[in-house]
PAFI-311494 format. One record per residue (C-alpha): residue number from 1; residue in three letters; chain; z, x, y. Coordinates in steps of 0.1 Angstrom, whole numbers, m for minus. Example, Ala and Ser with C-alpha at 12.3 -4.5 7.8 and 13.67 -1.06 7.14 Angstrom:
<rs>
<r><nr>1</nr><rest>ala</rest><kette>A</kette><w>78</w><u>123</u><v>m45</v></r>
<r><nr>2</nr><rest>ser</rest><kette>A</kette><w>71</w><u>137</u><v>m11</v></r>
</rs>
This chain:
<rs>
<r><nr>1</nr><rest>met</rest><kette>A</kette><w>1222</w><u>398</u><v>1596</v></r>
<r><nr>2</nr><rest>ser</rest><kette>A</kette><w>1256</w><u>390</u><v>1574</v></r>
<r><nr>3</nr><rest>asp</rest><kette>A</kette><w>1282</w><u>375</u><v>1598</v></r>
<r><nr>4</nr><rest>arg</rest><kette>A</kette><w>1307</w><u>406</u><v>1606</v></r>
<r><nr>5</nr><rest>leu</rest><kette>A</kette><w>1338</w><u>384</u><v>1605</v></r>
<r><nr>6</nr><rest>ser</rest><kette>A</kette><w>1326</w><u>362</u><v>1572</v></r>
<r><nr>7</nr><rest>pro</rest><kette>A</kette><w>1307</w><u>382</u><v>1555</v></r>
<r><nr>8</nr><rest>leu</rest><kette>A</kette><w>1309</w><u>359</u><v>1523</v></r>
<r><nr>9</nr><rest>ala</rest><kette>A</kette><w>1308</w><u>323</u><v>1539</v></r>
<r><nr>10</nr><rest>gly</rest><kette>A</kette><w>1296</w><u>298</u><v>1520</v></r>
<r><nr>11</nr><rest>arg</rest><kette>A</kette><w>1296</w><u>318</u><v>1490</v></r>
<r><nr>12</nr><rest>arg</rest><kette>A</kette><w>1310</w><u>311</u><v>1455</v></r>
<r><nr>13</nr><rest>ala</rest><kette>A</kette><w>1322</w><u>339</u><v>1434</v></r>
<r><nr>14</nr><rest>leu</rest><kette>A</kette><w>1329</w><u>340</u><v>1400</v></r>
<r><nr>15</nr><rest>ile</rest><kette>A</kette><w>1353</w><u>370</u><v>1386</v></r>
<r><nr>16</nr><rest>thr</rest><kette>A</kette><w>1363</w><u>385</u><v>1360</v></r>
<r><nr>17</nr><rest>gly</rest><kette>A</kette><w>1394</w><u>403</u><v>1346</v></r>
<r><nr>18</nr><rest>ala</rest><kette>A</kette><w>1411</w><u>389</u><v>1380</v></r>
<r><nr>19</nr><rest>ser</rest><kette>A</kette><w>1446</w><u>388</u><v>1378</v></r>
<r><nr>20</nr><rest>arg</rest><kette>A</kette><w>1455</w><u>422</u><v>1383</v></r>
<r><nr>21</nr><rest>gly</rest><kette>A</kette><w>1444</w><u>458</u><v>1399</v></r>
<r><nr>22</nr><rest>ile</rest><kette>A</kette><w>1405</w><u>460</u><v>1410</v></r>
<r><nr>23</nr><rest>gly</rest><kette>A</kette><w>1398</w><u>425</u><v>1401</v></r>
<r><nr>24</nr><rest>arg</rest><kette>A</kette><w>1429</w><u>408</u><v>1419</v></r>
<r><nr>25</nr><rest>ser</rest><kette>A</kette><w>1416</w><u>429</u><v>1451</v></r>
<r><nr>26</nr><rest>ile</rest><kette>A</kette><w>1383</w><u>416</u><v>1450</v></r>
<r><nr>27</nr><rest>ala</rest><kette>A</kette><w>1395</w><u>380</u><v>1448</v></r>
<r><nr>28</nr><rest>val</rest><kette>A</kette><w>1418</w><u>385</u><v>1472</v></r>
<r><nr>29</nr><rest>leu</rest><kette>A</kette><w>1389</w><u>402</u><v>1500</v></r>
<r><nr>30</nr><rest>phe</rest><kette>A</kette><w>1363</w><u>382</u><v>1489</v></r>
<r><nr>31</nr><rest>ala</rest><kette>A</kette><w>1383</w><u>352</u><v>1498</v></r>
<r><nr>32</nr><rest>gln</rest><kette>A</kette><w>1398</w><u>366</u><v>1529</v></r>
<r><nr>33</nr><rest>cys</rest><kette>A</kette><w>1359</w><u>367</u><v>1541</v></r>
<r><nr>34</nr><rest>gly</rest><kette>A</kette><w>1350</w><u>333</u><v>1531</v></r>
<r><nr>35</nr><rest>ala</rest><kette>A</kette><w>1342</w><u>331</u><v>1500</v></r>
<r><nr>36</nr><rest>asp</rest><kette>A</kette><w>1356</w><u>301</u><v>1469</v></r>
<r><nr>37</nr><rest>val</rest><kette>A</kette><w>1362</w><u>319</u><v>1439</v></r>
<r><nr>38</nr><rest>met</rest><kette>A</kette><w>1363</w><u>313</u><v>1403</v></r>
<r><nr>39</nr><rest>leu</rest><kette>A</kette><w>1393</w><u>337</u><v>1388</v></r>
<r><nr>40</nr><rest>val</rest><kette>A</kette><w>1391</w><u>345</u><v>1351</v></r>
<r><nr>41</nr><rest>ala</rest><kette>A</kette><w>1417</w><u>366</u><v>1331</v></r>
<r><nr>42</nr><rest>arg</rest><kette>A</kette><w>1437</w><u>359</u><v>1302</v></r>
<r><nr>43</nr><rest>asp</rest><kette>A</kette><w>1472</w><u>353</u><v>1316</v></r>
<r><nr>44</nr><rest>gln</rest><kette>A</kette><w>1477</w><u>322</u><v>1329</v></r>
<r><nr>45</nr><rest>glu</rest><kette>A</kette><w>1508</w><u>328</u><v>1349</v></r>
<r><nr>46</nr><rest>arg</rest><kette>A</kette><w>1496</w><u>358</u><v>1367</v></r>
<r><nr>47</nr><rest>leu</rest><kette>A</kette><w>1461</w><u>340</u><v>1379</v></r>
<r><nr>48</nr><rest>asp</rest><kette>A</kette><w>1485</w><u>313</u><v>1395</v></r>
<r><nr>49</nr><rest>ser</rest><kette>A</kette><w>1499</w><u>340</u><v>1411</v></r>
<r><nr>50</nr><rest>val</rest><kette>A</kette><w>1464</w><u>355</u><v>1426</v></r>
<r><nr>51</nr><rest>ala</rest><kette>A</kette><w>1458</w><u>319</u><v>1439</v></r>
<r><nr>52</nr><rest>asp</rest><kette>A</kette><w>1490</w><u>316</u><v>1456</v></r>
<r><nr>53</nr><rest>glu</rest><kette>A</kette><w>1479</w><u>347</u><v>1477</v></r>
<r><nr>54</nr><rest>ile</rest><kette>A</kette><w>1450</w><u>334</u><v>1483</v></r>
<r><nr>55</nr><rest>ser</rest><kette>A</kette><w>1463</w><u>301</u><v>1489</v></r>
<r><nr>56</nr><rest>pro</rest><kette>A</kette><w>1462</w><u>309</u><v>1531</v></r>
<r><nr>57</nr><rest>ser</rest><kette>A</kette><w>1427</w><u>316</u><v>1535</v></r>
<r><nr>58</nr><rest>gly</rest><kette>A</kette><w>1414</w><u>279</u><v>1530</v></r>
<r><nr>59</nr><rest>arg</rest><kette>A</kette><w>1388</w><u>287</u><v>1510</v></r>
<r><nr>60</nr><rest>glu</rest><kette>A</kette><w>1389</w><u>264</u><v>1472</v></r>
<r><nr>61</nr><rest>cys</rest><kette>A</kette><w>1400</w><u>286</u><v>1442</v></r>
<r><nr>62</nr><rest>ala</rest><kette>A</kette><w>1399</w><u>278</u><v>1407</v></r>
<r><nr>63</nr><rest>val</rest><kette>A</kette><w>1416</w><u>298</u><v>1375</v></r>
<r><nr>64</nr><rest>phe</rest><kette>A</kette><w>1404</w><u>293</u><v>1342</v></r>
<r><nr>65</nr><rest>ala</rest><kette>A</kette><w>1419</w><u>315</u><v>1314</v></r>
<r><nr>66</nr><rest>cys</rest><kette>A</kette><w>1409</w><u>324</u><v>1287</v></r>
<r><nr>67</nr><rest>asp</rest><kette>A</kette><w>1397</w><u>360</u><v>1266</v></r>
<r><nr>68</nr><rest>val</rest><kette>A</kette><w>1360</w><u>366</u><v>1274</v></r>
<r><nr>69</nr><rest>thr</rest><kette>A</kette><w>1351</w><u>379</u><v>1240</v></r>
<r><nr>70</nr><rest>ala</rest><kette>A</kette><w>1360</w><u>350</u><v>1226</v></r>
<r><nr>71</nr><rest>asp</rest><kette>A</kette><w>1324</w><u>341</u><v>1210</v></r>
<r><nr>72</nr><rest>asp</rest><kette>A</kette><w>1320</w><u>306</u><v>1231</v></r>
<r><nr>73</nr><rest>ala</rest><kette>A</kette><w>1341</w><u>320</u><v>1266</v></r>
<r><nr>74</nr><rest>ala</rest><kette>A</kette><w>1311</w><u>328</u><v>1285</v></r>
<r><nr>75</nr><rest>asp</rest><kette>A</kette><w>1295</w><u>292</u><v>1281</v></r>
<r><nr>76</nr><rest>ser</rest><kette>A</kette><w>1331</w><u>279</u><v>1289</v></r>
<r><nr>77</nr><rest>ile</rest><kette>A</kette><w>1335</w><u>302</u><v>1319</v></r>
<r><nr>78</nr><rest>val</rest><kette>A</kette><w>1302</w><u>293</u><v>1333</v></r>
<r><nr>79</nr><rest>ala</rest><kette>A</kette><w>1305</w><u>256</u><v>1330</v></r>
<r><nr>80</nr><rest>ala</rest><kette>A</kette><w>1341</w><u>254</u><v>1345</v></r>
<r><nr>81</nr><rest>ala</rest><kette>A</kette><w>1325</w><u>278</u><v>1377</v></r>
<r><nr>82</nr><rest>asp</rest><kette>A</kette><w>1300</w><u>252</u><v>1381</v></r>
<r><nr>83</nr><rest>gln</rest><kette>A</kette><w>1318</w><u>227</u><v>1382</v></r>
<r><nr>84</nr><rest>ala</rest><kette>A</kette><w>1347</w><u>234</u><v>1404</v></r>
<r><nr>85</nr><rest>leu</rest><kette>A</kette><w>1326</w><u>255</u><v>1428</v></r>
<r><nr>86</nr><rest>gly</rest><kette>A</kette><w>1295</w><u>235</u><v>1423</v></r>
<r><nr>87</nr><rest>gly</rest><kette>A</kette><w>1270</w><u>265</u><v>1412</v></r>
<r><nr>88</nr><rest>ile</rest><kette>A</kette><w>1277</w><u>307</u><v>1415</v></r>
<r><nr>89</nr><rest>asp</rest><kette>A</kette><w>1263</w><u>330</u><v>1438</v></r>
<r><nr>90</nr><rest>ile</rest><kette>A</kette><w>1281</w><u>364</u><v>1433</v></r>
<r><nr>91</nr><rest>leu</rest><kette>A</kette><w>1288</w><u>376</u><v>1394</v></r>
<r><nr>92</nr><rest>val</rest><kette>A</kette><w>1315</w><u>404</u><v>1392</v></r>
<r><nr>93</nr><rest>asn</rest><kette>A</kette><w>1322</w><u>414</u><v>1357</v></r>
<r><nr>94</nr><rest>asn</rest><kette>A</kette><w>1354</w><u>434</u><v>1364</v></r>
<r><nr>95</nr><rest>ala</rest><kette>A</kette><w>1370</w><u>424</u><v>1332</v></r>
<r><nr>96</nr><rest>gly</rest><kette>A</kette><w>1374</w><u>455</u><v>1308</v></r>
<r><nr>97</nr><rest>gly</rest><kette>A</kette><w>1396</w><u>486</u><v>1297</v></r>
<r><nr>98</nr><rest>asn</rest><kette>A</kette><w>1408</w><u>512</u><v>1277</v></r>
<r><nr>99</nr><rest>ser</rest><kette>A</kette><w>1441</w><u>512</u><v>1259</v></r>
<r><nr>100</nr><rest>phe</rest><kette>A</kette><w>1434</w><u>541</u><v>1233</v></r>
<r><nr>101</nr><rest>met</rest><kette>A</kette><w>1428</w><u>580</u><v>1234</v></r>
<r><nr>102</nr><rest>ser</rest><kette>A</kette><w>1410</w><u>592</u><v>1202</v></r>
<r><nr>103</nr><rest>ser</rest><kette>A</kette><w>1383</w><u>617</u><v>1192</v></r>
<r><nr>104</nr><rest>leu</rest><kette>A</kette><w>1359</w><u>600</u><v>1177</v></r>
<r><nr>105</nr><rest>glu</rest><kette>A</kette><w>1362</w><u>620</u><v>1141</v></r>
<r><nr>106</nr><rest>ser</rest><kette>A</kette><w>1401</w><u>605</u><v>1141</v></r>
<r><nr>107</nr><rest>met</rest><kette>A</kette><w>1390</w><u>571</u><v>1159</v></r>
<r><nr>108</nr><rest>arg</rest><kette>A</kette><w>1392</w><u>536</u><v>1136</v></r>
<r><nr>109</nr><rest>leu</rest><kette>A</kette><w>1360</w><u>516</u><v>1140</v></r>
<r><nr>110</nr><rest>ser</rest><kette>A</kette><w>1375</w><u>488</u><v>1142</v></r>
<r><nr>111</nr><rest>gly</rest><kette>A</kette><w>1389</w><u>501</u><v>1180</v></r>
<r><nr>112</nr><rest>trp</rest><kette>A</kette><w>1353</w><u>514</u><v>1189</v></r>
<r><nr>113</nr><rest>asp</rest><kette>A</kette><w>1338</w><u>475</u><v>1181</v></r>
<r><nr>114</nr><rest>lys</rest><kette>A</kette><w>1366</w><u>462</u><v>1205</v></r>
<r><nr>115</nr><rest>ala</rest><kette>A</kette><w>1365</w><u>484</u><v>1231</v></r>
<r><nr>116</nr><rest>leu</rest><kette>A</kette><w>1325</w><u>477</u><v>1230</v></r>
<r><nr>117</nr><rest>arg</rest><kette>A</kette><w>1333</w><u>438</u><v>1224</v></r>
<r><nr>118</nr><rest>leu</rest><kette>A</kette><w>1358</w><u>436</u><v>1259</v></r>
<r><nr>119</nr><rest>asn</rest><kette>A</kette><w>1337</w><u>462</u><v>1282</v></r>
<r><nr>120</nr><rest>leu</rest><kette>A</kette><w>1297</w><u>455</u><v>1272</v></r>
<r><nr>121</nr><rest>asp</rest><kette>A</kette><w>1288</w><u>422</u><v>1247</v></r>
<r><nr>122</nr><rest>ser</rest><kette>A</kette><w>1313</w><u>402</u><v>1274</v></r>
<r><nr>123</nr><rest>val</rest><kette>A</kette><w>1297</w><u>415</u><v>1303</v></r>
<r><nr>124</nr><rest>val</rest><kette>A</kette><w>1261</w><u>411</u><v>1279</v></r>
<r><nr>125</nr><rest>arg</rest><kette>A</kette><w>1269</w><u>369</u><v>1269</v></r>
<r><nr>126</nr><rest>leu</rest><kette>A</kette><w>1286</w><u>357</u><v>1304</v></r>
<r><nr>127</nr><rest>thr</rest><kette>A</kette><w>1254</w><u>376</u><v>1325</v></r>
<r><nr>128</nr><rest>his</rest><kette>A</kette><w>1232</w><u>356</u><v>1298</v></r>
<r><nr>129</nr><rest>ala</rest><kette>A</kette><w>1253</w><u>324</u><v>1304</v></r>
<r><nr>130</nr><rest>ala</rest><kette>A</kette><w>1254</w><u>325</u><v>1341</v></r>
<r><nr>131</nr><rest>leu</rest><kette>A</kette><w>1216</w><u>337</u><v>1354</v></r>
<r><nr>132</nr><rest>pro</rest><kette>A</kette><w>1201</w><u>303</u><v>1357</v></r>
<r><nr>133</nr><rest>leu</rest><kette>A</kette><w>1229</w><u>295</u><v>1381</v></r>
<r><nr>134</nr><rest>leu</rest><kette>A</kette><w>1227</w><u>328</u><v>1399</v></r>
<r><nr>135</nr><rest>val</rest><kette>A</kette><w>1189</w><u>322</u><v>1398</v></r>
<r><nr>136</nr><rest>ala</rest><kette>A</kette><w>1197</w><u>293</u><v>1411</v></r>
<r><nr>137</nr><rest>ser</rest><kette>A</kette><w>1216</w><u>308</u><v>1444</v></r>
<r><nr>138</nr><rest>gly</rest><kette>A</kette><w>1182</w><u>321</u><v>1455</v></r>
<r><nr>139</nr><rest>asn</rest><kette>A</kette><w>1204</w><u>346</u><v>1466</v></r>
<r><nr>140</nr><rest>ala</rest><kette>A</kette><w>1231</w><u>365</u><v>1442</v></r>
<r><nr>141</nr><rest>ser</rest><kette>A</kette><w>1244</w><u>393</u><v>1440</v></r>
<r><nr>142</nr><rest>ile</rest><kette>A</kette><w>1261</w><u>407</u><v>1402</v></r>
<r><nr>143</nr><rest>ile</rest><kette>A</kette><w>1283</w><u>435</u><v>1403</v></r>
<r><nr>144</nr><rest>asn</rest><kette>A</kette><w>1295</w><u>452</u><v>1370</v></r>
<r><nr>145</nr><rest>val</rest><kette>A</kette><w>1319</w><u>477</u><v>1368</v></r>
<r><nr>146</nr><rest>ser</rest><kette>A</kette><w>1316</w><u>503</u><v>1354</v></r>
<r><nr>147</nr><rest>ser</rest><kette>A</kette><w>1337</w><u>538</u><v>1354</v></r>
<r><nr>148</nr><rest>val</rest><kette>A</kette><w>1330</w><u>575</u><v>1360</v></r>
<r><nr>149</nr><rest>ala</rest><kette>A</kette><w>1338</w><u>573</u><v>1321</v></r>
<r><nr>150</nr><rest>gly</rest><kette>A</kette><w>1301</w><u>567</u><v>1324</v></r>
<r><nr>151</nr><rest>val</rest><kette>A</kette><w>1284</w><u>591</u><v>1339</v></r>
<r><nr>152</nr><rest>arg</rest><kette>A</kette><w>1300</w><u>620</u><v>1329</v></r>
<r><nr>153</nr><rest>ser</rest><kette>A</kette><w>1317</w><u>632</u><v>1298</v></r>
<r><nr>154</nr><rest>ala</rest><kette>A</kette><w>1350</w><u>616</u><v>1282</v></r>
<r><nr>155</nr><rest>pro</rest><kette>A</kette><w>1361</w><u>632</u><v>1256</v></r>
<r><nr>156</nr><rest>phe</rest><kette>A</kette><w>1390</w><u>614</u><v>1235</v></r>
<r><nr>157</nr><rest>met</rest><kette>A</kette><w>1374</w><u>581</u><v>1256</v></r>
<r><nr>158</nr><rest>ser</rest><kette>A</kette><w>1342</w><u>582</u><v>1236</v></r>
<r><nr>159</nr><rest>his</rest><kette>A</kette><w>1346</w><u>546</u><v>1228</v></r>
<r><nr>160</nr><rest>tyr</rest><kette>A</kette><w>1355</w><u>537</u><v>1269</v></r>
<r><nr>161</nr><rest>gly</rest><kette>A</kette><w>1326</w><u>554</u><v>1280</v></r>
<r><nr>162</nr><rest>ala</rest><kette>A</kette><w>1299</w><u>548</u><v>1259</v></r>
<r><nr>163</nr><rest>ala</rest><kette>A</kette><w>1301</w><u>511</u><v>1270</v></r>
<r><nr>164</nr><rest>lys</rest><kette>A</kette><w>1301</w><u>520</u><v>1305</v></r>
<r><nr>165</nr><rest>ala</rest><kette>A</kette><w>1271</w><u>542</u><v>1304</v></r>
<r><nr>166</nr><rest>ala</rest><kette>A</kette><w>1251</w><u>513</u><v>1288</v></r>
<r><nr>167</nr><rest>leu</rest><kette>A</kette><w>1267</w><u>490</u><v>1318</v></r>
<r><nr>168</nr><rest>ile</rest><kette>A</kette><w>1253</w><u>511</u><v>1338</v></r>
<r><nr>169</nr><rest>ser</rest><kette>A</kette><w>1219</w><u>511</u><v>1315</v></r>
<r><nr>170</nr><rest>leu</rest><kette>A</kette><w>1217</w><u>470</u><v>1317</v></r>
<r><nr>171</nr><rest>thr</rest><kette>A</kette><w>1223</w><u>471</u><v>1355</v></r>
<r><nr>172</nr><rest>arg</rest><kette>A</kette><w>1191</w><u>491</u><v>1357</v></r>
<r><nr>173</nr><rest>ser</rest><kette>A</kette><w>1174</w><u>470</u><v>1334</v></r>
<r><nr>174</nr><rest>leu</rest><kette>A</kette><w>1184</w><u>436</u><v>1346</v></r>
<r><nr>175</nr><rest>ala</rest><kette>A</kette><w>1179</w><u>447</u><v>1381</v></r>
<r><nr>176</nr><rest>val</rest><kette>A</kette><w>1141</w><u>454</u><v>1377</v></r>
<r><nr>177</nr><rest>glu</rest><kette>A</kette><w>1137</w><u>414</u><v>1358</v></r>
<r><nr>178</nr><rest>thr</rest><kette>A</kette><w>1156</w><u>398</u><v>1381</v></r>
<r><nr>179</nr><rest>ala</rest><kette>A</kette><w>1142</w><u>417</u><v>1418</v></r>
<r><nr>180</nr><rest>gln</rest><kette>A</kette><w>1117</w><u>387</u><v>1421</v></r>
<r><nr>181</nr><rest>gln</rest><kette>A</kette><w>1140</w><u>361</u><v>1417</v></r>
<r><nr>182</nr><rest>gly</rest><kette>A</kette><w>1166</w><u>363</u><v>1444</v></r>
<r><nr>183</nr><rest>val</rest><kette>A</kette><w>1190</w><u>384</u><v>1426</v></r>
<r><nr>184</nr><rest>arg</rest><kette>A</kette><w>1203</w><u>414</u><v>1431</v></r>
<r><nr>185</nr><rest>val</rest><kette>A</kette><w>1224</w><u>436</u><v>1403</v></r>
<r><nr>186</nr><rest>asn</rest><kette>A</kette><w>1245</w><u>465</u><v>1406</v></r>
<r><nr>187</nr><rest>ala</rest><kette>A</kette><w>1271</w><u>491</u><v>1396</v></r>
<r><nr>188</nr><rest>leu</rest><kette>A</kette><w>1304</w><u>498</u><v>1410</v></r>
<r><nr>189</nr><rest>val</rest><kette>A</kette><w>1314</w><u>530</u><v>1394</v></r>
<r><nr>190</nr><rest>pro</rest><kette>A</kette><w>1355</w><u>537</u><v>1403</v></r>
<r><nr>191</nr><rest>gly</rest><kette>A</kette><w>1374</w><u>566</u><v>1392</v></r>
<r><nr>192</nr><rest>trp</rest><kette>A</kette><w>1406</w><u>570</u><v>1390</v></r>
<r><nr>193</nr><rest>ile</rest><kette>A</kette><w>1425</w><u>540</u><v>1405</v></r>
<r><nr>194</nr><rest>glu</rest><kette>A</kette><w>1464</w><u>530</u><v>1402</v></r>
<r><nr>195</nr><rest>thr</rest><kette>A</kette><w>1461</w><u>503</u><v>1383</v></r>
<r><nr>196</nr><rest>asp</rest><kette>A</kette><w>1476</w><u>488</u><v>1355</v></r>
<r><nr>197</nr><rest>leu</rest><kette>A</kette><w>1447</w><u>504</u><v>1336</v></r>
<r><nr>198</nr><rest>thr</rest><kette>A</kette><w>1455</w><u>541</u><v>1342</v></r>
<r><nr>199</nr><rest>gly</rest><kette>A</kette><w>1492</w><u>533</u><v>1332</v></r>
<r><nr>200</nr><rest>phe</rest><kette>A</kette><w>1497</w><u>555</u><v>1301</v></r>
<r><nr>201</nr><rest>leu</rest><kette>A</kette><w>1476</w><u>580</u><v>1321</v></r>
<r><nr>202</nr><rest>arg</rest><kette>A</kette><w>1497</w><u>582</u><v>1348</v></r>
<r><nr>203</nr><rest>ala</rest><kette>A</kette><w>1529</w><u>583</u><v>1333</v></r>
<r><nr>204</nr><rest>asp</rest><kette>A</kette><w>1521</w><u>615</u><v>1319</v></r>
<r><nr>205</nr><rest>glu</rest><kette>A</kette><w>1529</w><u>641</u><v>1346</v></r>
<r><nr>206</nr><rest>asn</rest><kette>A</kette><w>1508</w><u>671</u><v>1325</v></r>
<r><nr>207</nr><rest>leu</rest><kette>A</kette><w>1477</w><u>641</u><v>1318</v></r>
<r><nr>208</nr><rest>glu</rest><kette>A</kette><w>1477</w><u>628</u><v>1356</v></r>
<r><nr>209</nr><rest>gly</rest><kette>A</kette><w>1484</w><u>664</u><v>1372</v></r>
<r><nr>210</nr><rest>asn</rest><kette>A</kette><w>1447</w><u>678</u><v>1349</v></r>
<r><nr>211</nr><rest>leu</rest><kette>A</kette><w>1434</w><u>643</u><v>1357</v></r>
<r><nr>212</nr><rest>leu</rest><kette>A</kette><w>1440</w><u>644</u><v>1395</v></r>
<r><nr>213</nr><rest>arg</rest><kette>A</kette><w>1431</w><u>685</u><v>1398</v></r>
<r><nr>214</nr><rest>asp</rest><kette>A</kette><w>1393</w><u>675</u><v>1394</v></r>
<r><nr>215</nr><rest>val</rest><kette>A</kette><w>1394</w><u>652</u><v>1422</v></r>
<r><nr>216</nr><rest>pro</rest><kette>A</kette><w>1387</w><u>666</u><v>1455</v></r>
<r><nr>217</nr><rest>met</rest><kette>A</kette><w>1407</w><u>642</u><v>1476</v></r>
<r><nr>218</nr><rest>ala</rest><kette>A</kette><w>1437</w><u>650</u><v>1453</v></r>
<r><nr>219</nr><rest>arg</rest><kette>A</kette><w>1449</w><u>617</u><v>1444</v></r>
<r><nr>220</nr><rest>trp</rest><kette>A</kette><w>1447</w><u>581</u><v>1428</v></r>
<r><nr>221</nr><rest>gly</rest><kette>A</kette><w>1424</w><u>554</u><v>1444</v></r>
<r><nr>222</nr><rest>arg</rest><kette>A</kette><w>1439</w><u>524</u><v>1457</v></r>
<r><nr>223</nr><rest>pro</rest><kette>A</kette><w>1426</w><u>490</u><v>1441</v></r>
<r><nr>224</nr><rest>glu</rest><kette>A</kette><w>1419</w><u>475</u><v>1477</v></r>
<r><nr>225</nr><rest>glu</rest><kette>A</kette><w>1391</w><u>508</u><v>1480</v></r>
<r><nr>226</nr><rest>ile</rest><kette>A</kette><w>1372</w><u>495</u><v>1452</v></r>
<r><nr>227</nr><rest>ala</rest><kette>A</kette><w>1368</w><u>460</u><v>1461</v></r>
<r><nr>228</nr><rest>glu</rest><kette>A</kette><w>1357</w><u>465</u><v>1496</v></r>
<r><nr>229</nr><rest>ala</rest><kette>A</kette><w>1333</w><u>485</u><v>1482</v></r>
<r><nr>230</nr><rest>ala</rest><kette>A</kette><w>1324</w><u>461</u><v>1460</v></r>
<r><nr>231</nr><rest>leu</rest><kette>A</kette><w>1318</w><u>433</u><v>1491</v></r>
<r><nr>232</nr><rest>phe</rest><kette>A</kette><w>1295</w><u>458</u><v>1503</v></r>
<r><nr>233</nr><rest>leu</rest><kette>A</kette><w>1273</w><u>451</u><v>1473</v></r>
<r><nr>234</nr><rest>ala</rest><kette>A</kette><w>1282</w><u>410</u><v>1471</v></r>
<r><nr>235</nr><rest>ser</rest><kette>A</kette><w>1273</w><u>408</u><v>1508</v></r>
<r><nr>236</nr><rest>asp</rest><kette>A</kette><w>1241</w><u>405</u><v>1529</v></r>
<r><nr>237</nr><rest>ala</rest><kette>A</kette><w>1248</w><u>443</u><v>1537</v></r>
<r><nr>238</nr><rest>ser</rest><kette>A</kette><w>1238</w><u>455</u><v>1507</v></r>
<r><nr>239</nr><rest>ser</rest><kette>A</kette><w>1202</w><u>427</u><v>1505</v></r>
<r><nr>240</nr><rest>phe</rest><kette>A</kette><w>1174</w><u>457</u><v>1497</v></r>
<r><nr>241</nr><rest>val</rest><kette>A</kette><w>1202</w><u>477</u><v>1477</v></r>
<r><nr>242</nr><rest>thr</rest><kette>A</kette><w>1194</w><u>465</u><v>1434</v></r>
<r><nr>243</nr><rest>gly</rest><kette>A</kette><w>1198</w><u>489</u><v>1406</v></r>
<r><nr>244</nr><rest>gln</rest><kette>A</kette><w>1220</w><u>512</u><v>1422</v></r>
<r><nr>245</nr><rest>ser</rest><kette>A</kette><w>1256</w><u>528</u><v>1409</v></r>
<r><nr>246</nr><rest>leu</rest><kette>A</kette><w>1281</w><u>532</u><v>1431</v></r>
<r><nr>247</nr><rest>val</rest><kette>A</kette><w>1306</w><u>557</u><v>1432</v></r>
<r><nr>248</nr><rest>ala</rest><kette>A</kette><w>1340</w><u>552</u><v>1444</v></r>
<r><nr>249</nr><rest>asp</rest><kette>A</kette><w>1359</w><u>579</u><v>1429</v></r>
<r><nr>250</nr><rest>gly</rest><kette>A</kette><w>1374</w><u>607</u><v>1457</v></r>
<r><nr>251</nr><rest>gly</rest><kette>A</kette><w>1346</w><u>632</u><v>1447</v></r>
<r><nr>252</nr><rest>leu</rest><kette>A</kette><w>1355</w><u>634</u><v>1412</v></r>
<r><nr>253</nr><rest>thr</rest><kette>A</kette><w>1317</w><u>634</u><v>1400</v></r>
<r><nr>254</nr><rest>ile</rest><kette>A</kette><w>1299</w><u>663</u><v>1422</v></r>
<r><nr>255</nr><rest>arg</rest><kette>A</kette><w>1324</w><u>685</u><v>1410</v></r>
<r><nr>256</nr><rest>pro</rest><kette>A</kette><w>1310</w><u>713</u><v>1388</v></r>
</rs>
């Protein structure tokens, strides 16, 4: 049974995309729940700000500024986490995003390649590099942050939807491969969340209205709500859960 007050006590978590939005909320909550954390993102100043927020928790907090899509990023990140934390028990593959909308016909293929490199390839590379440490943990959890764009149609965002759908497939396959090595692998599937990533959608009142019209709860989700779902997947509360997709979308995907 997990410790309800400190469900991640003694755990070591590596979190990408941790400088803002969902990643920041996950990092802060995990530290509050007893985990030592390594935070990865491109912006050193933002990472330092998150570390300052975590400081009162008394947990170890290391930061590593880099672009997860760089060729040598994965090995460097894992080496830094191992040195700072002495291993990895939890890997949160949260770095990702989408900065444009386009029909496939009009899309520059360089945009497609960039989207898959960020949202899929970087996850594969980092997970591949981290697996030896996760297996050594004996009780590890990988959380791949996908999106509702990966489980329903994503017109004009096919590049993003395809990458996030592939991430869910990767989650299922890897869960089977690692189940007997003490590594659980699950996908976290947020809906429309109020973050910098969705700022361009919220800036257009008509577009925002059309999006929220399909959400039964009729509102944007909060990063803190997704962090709570991640906490469940990271902790022993989900000790018999692997290969699953936990959808937190205000009911969006249950609409016909």
